[in-house]
C-alpha positions, 0 to 999 in steps of 0.5 A, a space after each residue: 811270922 809263923 805261929 804254928 811251929 813244928 817241934 820234935 817230941 820225945 814223949 811230952 818234951 816241949 822243944 818246936 812250928 813248923 807252926 799249938 795248945 793245951 786242952 782244958 778238962 771241960 772241952 768236948 772230946 772226940 768220938 774215940 772216948 772223950 778224955 785221956 788220962 794217966 795214972 800215978 802220983 802227980 796230978 796235973 790239970 789241963 787248962 789255961 793255967 800259967 806258972 812262970 813267976 811273973 815279976 815286974 822289971 824293977 823286982 828282977 835283980 841286976 846281973 847273973 846268968 840264965 842257962 838252958 839246953 838249946 842251940 840255933 838249929 839248922 835254919 835260924 830265920 823263923 820266917 823260913 818254912 825249914 825253921 823250928 821252934 828252936 830258931 824262934 826262941 833264939 831269934 827272940 833274944 837278939 832281934 826286935 820283939 815288936 809285938 808280943 802277947 799276954 798268957 791269954 793272948 791280949 796283944 801287947 805293943 812294945 814301946 821300944 819299937 812302936 811309939 803309936 799304933 792306929 788301925 782303921 777301916 775305910 771302904 771295907 779295906 783296913 789300914 794299919 799305921 805303925 809309928 816307930 820309936 825314933 831311937 829304934 835302930 839295928 846294930 849295924 846302924 840301919 834305922 828300924 823304919 818303915 823299910 824294915 816293915 816293907 821288907 818283912 812284908 815283901 819276903 813273906 807275901 808269896 809273890 816271889 816263889 824263890 822265898 821258902 816262906 812258911 806263911 804267906 796268906 796273911 802277908 798276901 792280903 796286904 796291898 802295900 807298905 808305904 812311907 807315912 809322915 816320915 821314914 819312922 812311919 809305915 802305912 800298911 794297907 790291906 785288901 779287906 780286913 785282917 782281924 789277926 794282923 798283929 801276928 804278921 809283925 811280931 818281929 821285923 826282918 833287917 832289909 839286908 836279911 829280906 833278900 832271897 840269899 839272906 832269907 833262905 841261906 844267911 841263917 843256916 847254922 849261922 847268927 847275924 847280930 849285926 842285923 839284930 836289935 834288942 837288949 841282948 846280942 851274941 857274945 859268942 857262938 860255936 858253930 861246931 858245938 852249937 853252944 850260944 851266949 847272948 850278952 847285954 847289947 851296948 847299942 840298946 836304947 831301951 831298959 837294959 837286960 837284967 842278965 849279964 848272960 843268956 847261955 844256950 848249951 847244945 844238949 839232947 833231952 836226956 842230957 839236959 835232965 842230967 845237967 839240970 840235976 847237977 846245977 849246970 842249967 837253970 830250966 829244962 823240960 820235964 816232958 813226961 812222968 819219968 822226966 818229972 821224977 828226975 827233975 823233982 826235988 833238986 836242991 834250989 829248984 822247983 817244978 812249974 806246971 800249967 796249960 800247954 800251947 803245944 799240940 802233938 799229931 801223927 803226920 802222914 806223908 801223903 807223897 809216900 808211895 803206899 799213902 798216895 791213896 786217900 783211902 789207904 790214909 783213912 784206913 790207917 787213921 781209923 786203925 789207931 786208938 788215940 785214947 790208948 796213945 794218950 794214956 801211954 803218954 800220960 802214964 804216971 801223971 796221976 789224975 791228969 786228963 784232957 779231952 782228945 784234941 779236935 783241931 789243929 787250929 784252936 784248943 778246947 779252952 778257947 772260944 770258937 773251938 770245935 771238935 773237928 777231928 771227932 766229926 771226921 776221923 773215928 776209931 773203927 778198925 772194921 770200917 778200915 778193913 772195909 776201906 782197904 778191901 774196896 781199895 784193892 788191898 787184899 791180905 797176903 799169907 802173913 796177914 799183910 795187905 798186898 796190891 799189884 805186888 806191893 806189900 802195905 808197908 809203912 815206916 814210923 820214925 822214932 827219935 832217940 831212945 825215949 821209953 814213951 816214944 818206943 811205947 807209942 811206936 809199939 802201940 802203933 804197930 799193934 794197932 795196924 797189924 790186924 787190919 793188914 798194915 805193916 809198920 817198919 820202924 826207922 830210928 833217928 836222933 833229935 838232931 835229925 828232926 828238921 832234916 826229916 820234915 824238910 825232906 819229907 823223908 817219913 811216912 808217919 812221924 810224931 810232930 808237935 806244933 806250938 802257937 804263941 798267939 790265940 788266932 787259930 783261924 789265921 793259920 788254916 792256910 799254913 797247915 792245909 794250903 797245898 802250896 804252904 811250906 808248912 804243909 809237910 804232909 802234902 795234902 790238899 789241892 786248888 778247890 781246897 785252896 780256894 775255900 781256905 782263902 775265902 775264909 781268910 777274907 772274912 772280916 768278923 773274927 767269930 764268923 771267920 773262926 766258925 767257917 774255918 772249923 767247917 773248912 778244916 773238917 774238909 781238910 781233915 778228910 784228906 787224912 794227913 793229920 791225926 791230932 793226938 794230945 796236948 799234955 801239961 807243960 812241966 818244967 824244972 826251974 831254978 828257984 827265983 828265976 823270974 818270967 820263965 815257965 808255963 806262959 801259955 801264949 805269953 812271951 815275957 820280954 828278954 830284958 824282964 827275964 832274970 833272977 827275982 830280988 
């Protein structure tokens, strides 16, 4: 399942990956200036800190409702390349949660689905044997057995290009999924070894959902509770309004969900903040300093803050007419002062600081992290001007560069009316103007986000990615392979693809990560991505709400979410 999942961002709003992290204050920074910080009255530390009121199941009340902003989004299948984090979050509440992770990334096998897991290597090839819980069954009566594991693999392994899969690389290393001792045992054989195999089977597709039609179309603005399984199922869904309610699933064989209802109300970020203040929802992202101020001091609530599993970047569309030339993209990114962008985003957050992100793969608090961005992309407007001169773009009378009768104009797409989004756009205009690149601003809404990415209808777009697991090297192909559905910027080619696939064949995790860093530096030299910041995770949360908040890589199971006794 896709880990790096794209999300819209109004400032630091943590809403979608398409496919990642918080940076610690003690990592290495990039060549721009090392750290970015905010000034104000509310300090927040960039770290691997968590803050989500972790409580055991027995310490959570039976009953109650938990309401947040959210909806199913356009594509509800989280494996699909058009899905966002919203899809993944909704899926989590009514489909199998087979493998999850602790906040620091340790693998957790859910005994309600897996009775036993065996991993071994013979002759250099890895075999994983999953013994499935005899009680595990989909809501339509179909057993959760080896066929569900096979269906998940077949739909995502890239063999059939009609599947709009986001992440085929890991699945493509599987040579077969076969029946074991009985239907409740799946034998997964790999070519070589796969140290990150658990990320492939965090959930299973129902075999009926694993057809091309089911995979691509069945979940478009629809839910399929009959193909789901878990402590909750869909109680009501308003396709027009986007509101969605989950209720306890009478067919669930494990510990029942503590909540009576889990409700998603379709609200954009400003409306969500107002709803939180009015007591209509129990949780929302603070996003930025202004949002933090709005959510603070609300009776019966508290602020939870910690490290961030998000990474926000400028995406540069290499398929756009004026950006097809890699030299133009290089000049564009050399003109951008990342420190200034981060400072805008963090204004009002007190002494908060973080190193400028150096990778799309790992965060600075993770072992194996390398500042690949700083090694490749320098803030150097003078070099940008020389690069454009050499590429044949000459300044016109108005200062905007021209070539072959074409002006060097690019668009920047904003979402909504968020002040920090506007300030970021304004800063970008001023950074690019002196080198002769004209920026035209386009407006859109948060609801347009998935469509903009799917249609690639942007030149420059601010996009966030979230990673629910720590296996950064595993997602090298998802970002950078030329045929990857998540490579929204359209960079890369056959030569880079071969190097990336050679990385995924390395069995030792540390060696694979080191090699992934080297290949990422080559990929960053295609100038399609510019990582900008992570920011803290800041949430307004109802007091007593258990297992909700800044969880980093952690994913508390749905049945444990509720109100503390």
